N, C-alpha and C positions, 0 to 999 in steps of 0.2 A: 559286304566285305569291308574289314577295318582298313580304312586310309591312314597309312602311317609310313614314314620313311624307313623304318626297320621292319623286317618281316618277323613279327614275334611268334608266328605260327611254325616257324623253324626251330624254336627253342627245343633243346635236347637234355636230358638228365645226364650229369656228369658224375656226382658223387653226393653221399649223405656222410658229413663228418660230425664226431662228438665235440670237436674243438678245432680251433684255427689252424692248428698244426697240420691237420689232415686236409686241409682246403687246397684248390689249385693255387699255383704260384700268385703271389699279390702283385699282379701287374693289370694293366688295361682298366676297365671301368666296370664296377659292380653297382647295382641298385638293388637294394634290400626292401623286402615286404615284412613287415613287423606289425604285431597287434595282439590283443587278448586272444586266448585260445578259442573263443567263441565269436570272433569278428568276422569270420569268412575269408580269411586269408587264402586259402588253398583254392576256394572257389573263384576268388578274384583272378589268381594266377591262371587257372584253367580258362576263364572267360577272356583274359588278355591274349592268351596263346592258342586259343580255339582248339584245346585239346585236353585230354586228361593227363596233365602233367603232374600235378600236385595231388596226392592223396587226401580225399575228403572223407569225413565221417560224422555221424550223428553225435559221436562222442567226442567233445572238446579235448584238445590236448594231443592229438595224434602226432603232430609235428614236434618231435622230441630231439631232432638233430638239425644241423645246418645243412640244407639242401641246395645244391648248386645246379642251375641250368644255364647252359652255353647258347648264346645267340650267334656268336663267331669267336674267332681266336682271342679276341680282346674285350668281349662284352658279355657280361653274366648277369642273370637274375639270382637272387638269393632268397630263399624261403627260410626265415629265421624262426626258432623255437617260439611257440605261442607263450604269452605270460599271463599271470593274474588269475590262472584256473585253481580252485581250491581242492578239487577232489583227485588229487595225485599225493602220494607220499612226500613228505617234506624234504627227504634226502634227494629225491628225484627232482623236485622243484628247485632245490638249490643248484644242482647240477645244470639243469637248463639255464637258469639265471646266470651262471658263471659263464658259460659257453657264450650266451647272448651279449654279456657285458664285454668279454674279451674281443669278440668280433666288432662291435661298436668302437671301442676304444683303440684297437690296434690294426685294424684292417685299412691300409692305406688306399686301396683301389675303391673304396666305398665313396660314391659320389653324390648319392641321394637316397633318401628313406621313404618308402611309402607306408604310412601309419594308418592301419584300418581300424575303424571304431564302428560299433553298431549305432546307426544314426539315432536310435531311440535312447541310448546311453552313452553318449560320447564324453570324451575328456574325463576319464577316471584318472585316479591318482598316477597310475603307472604310465597312462598315455601321456600325461602332462609331463612326467620326469622324462620320458624318452624325447618328447618334443623339445623340452627345456635343454636337454643335453645336445640335441642336433643343432639348436640354435647357437649355443655356446661354442660348438665345434665348427660353425660356419658351414654345415651340410645342410642343403635345402631339403625341405619336407613337402610332401604331397599327403594331406591328410584326407583320406577317403572315408565318407560316412556311408557305411554299407548297409544292405538291407533296406535300400530306399524305398523299395516297392511296398513295404509294410506302412508307409505313411501316405497320405493323400498329397496332392502337389503342393497346397498351401502350406501345410505343416512341415513338409520336406524343405520347401524354400526358407521357411521361418528358422528351421534348425540349422541350416547351412549358414545363413547371416549370422545367427547367434554365435556360432563356433568361430566364425571369421572375425567377429567383434572381439571374442575373448582371446583369440590368438594374436590379435593385431598388436596387443600390447608388449609382445615378445620382441617385436622389430626384427623378425628374422624372415628368411626367404621360405614362406609358407603359403602353399596353395590349398584351398579347400574345395572339395566337389563332393556332390551326393553320387552314390554308386549302388548298382544293382546287378549282381551276376546273373539274375534271373531275367531280367528285363534288358540288360546292356546299357542301363542308364549310366552316363559318365565315362564309358568306354573310349570314346574319341578323345575325351580330355586327358585321360590317363595316358593313352598312346602319344598324345602330341607332348605331354611333359616329360615322358621317358625319353622320347625322341630328342628333346632339347638336353637332357642330362647326358645321353650317349653321344650325341652328335654336335652339340651346340645349337643356339637359336638358328632358325632357318636363314635369317638375313646375314648372319656371319658366315654360314656355310656357302651361301650364293656369293658373298663378296670374296671369299677365299677362292672359290672356283674361277670367278672373273680374274682374279689376281694371277692364277696359275695360267689362265688362257692367254692373258697379255704377255706374260713372260715366255710362253711358248713361242709367241708370234714375233718376239724381238730377234733381229738378225745377230748372228754370231759376229763378234768383234774381230 
């Protein structure tokens, strides 16, 4: 059973929106999952939540809308349209890219982005563009190298180290982990990072709880 401060298996579908005007109110905290259409984004969401929350398909590009999943009244997971898949009509691709761009630029409740990349082909141009934008906007990034089960342990570790080296030059808040929806590799690390984005570092949360407890014990003047 996944150990985390938030019960991700309670996530529930709220809406699929063609643009940000149809999304829930821009309040609280959202964590967005983004990646190329064949990066395993929906599978990662389903593994995290331990349910068939996001639709998966052998045909990349099924996520054409901004899908919202609620954890509680002010915490949401966002499944963004996949990018970079060539076998769709150009007009459809432009529409997806527009809704993706609007969300990233205008959504105030966005507090972290999970960028999913196939571990065998990471850091394509669009992946780099997204990470560059996030760093420039001071939004933390969790770069997940998916389908890690496709590589042997040595090659997997080498790829993670290489991506960390390449992204270190950006000097942003970027964390890199290998991930496999099939094997559950990297799942505890994903939950821990999302916990921090939604709730703050555990040390900070404990300090706040102690402060509240001390104030409760203070006698009334």
